[in-house]
N, C-alpha and C positions, 0 to 999 in steps of 0.2 A: 436561404442557406441550408446546405445538406447536413444533416447531423451525422456525426461519426458514430459507428457501432462501438460499443464498449464492452470489453471482457477482461477482467483481471483473472488469470487462470492458475497462477501459482499460490501456494500457501506457505507461510513461514510458522513453524512451531516455536513458540516463545514460552517462557516460564509460566505465564498466566493464562495462555490460551493461543489460539491460532488465528493469525491475520492473513487477509488477502494482500497479495503483492504480485508485481509483475515488472518487466522490463521491456522497453521499446526502442529500437533504433541502435545506432552505433556511434561512438565518439566520446567526448568528455562527459562525465556523469552530471545529471541533474536530478535532484530528488524532490518529488512532489509529494506533499503531505497535506491533506485537507484539514480544515478547521472542524469545530464542533458547533452544532450538530450538522454534519455533512457526511459524505462518503467519496471514495475515489472517482466515482462517476462524474464529479465536478470537473475532472481533468480531460474528459472525453474529446473535447474540441481543441484542446491545447496540445495534447501528446502528439498528434500526427505532424504538426509543424515542427515541434521540438525533435522528433525522431529522425527528421532528415539530416540533423547535424550532431545530435547528442544521444547518449544512452539515457533514456528517461526512466527513472524508477518511480513507480506509483505504489503507495501502501495505503490500506485501509486500516484506520485506527480501530482498536478492540472495542466492540459494542456498537460499531456503526457499519451501515451497508452490508457487505459480504463477510464481515468479521464479527460474528456474534460472540458476546462474552459469556463465559460461565457465570452463574449466579453469584458466586463469591469474589469475582474479579473486580478491581478497582478500574474505573474508567475516567478518572479525573485527569486534568492536564498534566500534573506531576507524574501519575501512573502511566499515562501514554508516552511521556518523555522517556521514562525507564524502560519501556518496551522497546521503543525505537532505539534506544541505546544498545539493546541486545543484538540488533539485526547483523552488524558485521561479524559477530562471533557465531551466528547460527546459519551461515551459508549452507552448511552441509545438512541442515535439518529441514530444508524445504521439500515440499512435495507438489506435484501437479494434481489438480482436481478435475 
């Protein structure tokens, strides 16, 4: 099996820190959020298939993978849920890295 290359190139600036995010494909939205401890790399072989029919949004939780957490940031499950809840409001605060 050939492994798909993986790169999450966008960043989202949130209240507690900056997370990795990206979107792939077009169509109805599918949101992919990894568990803990893991990172968005988990989705590298799933996204290509989904992207043929969906817009797949992949996020890296704060403190995992390419989303380093500031020392004072909470990385508990409730803290991560609060950060993800910010994403629709922060669309204009993203940047390319």
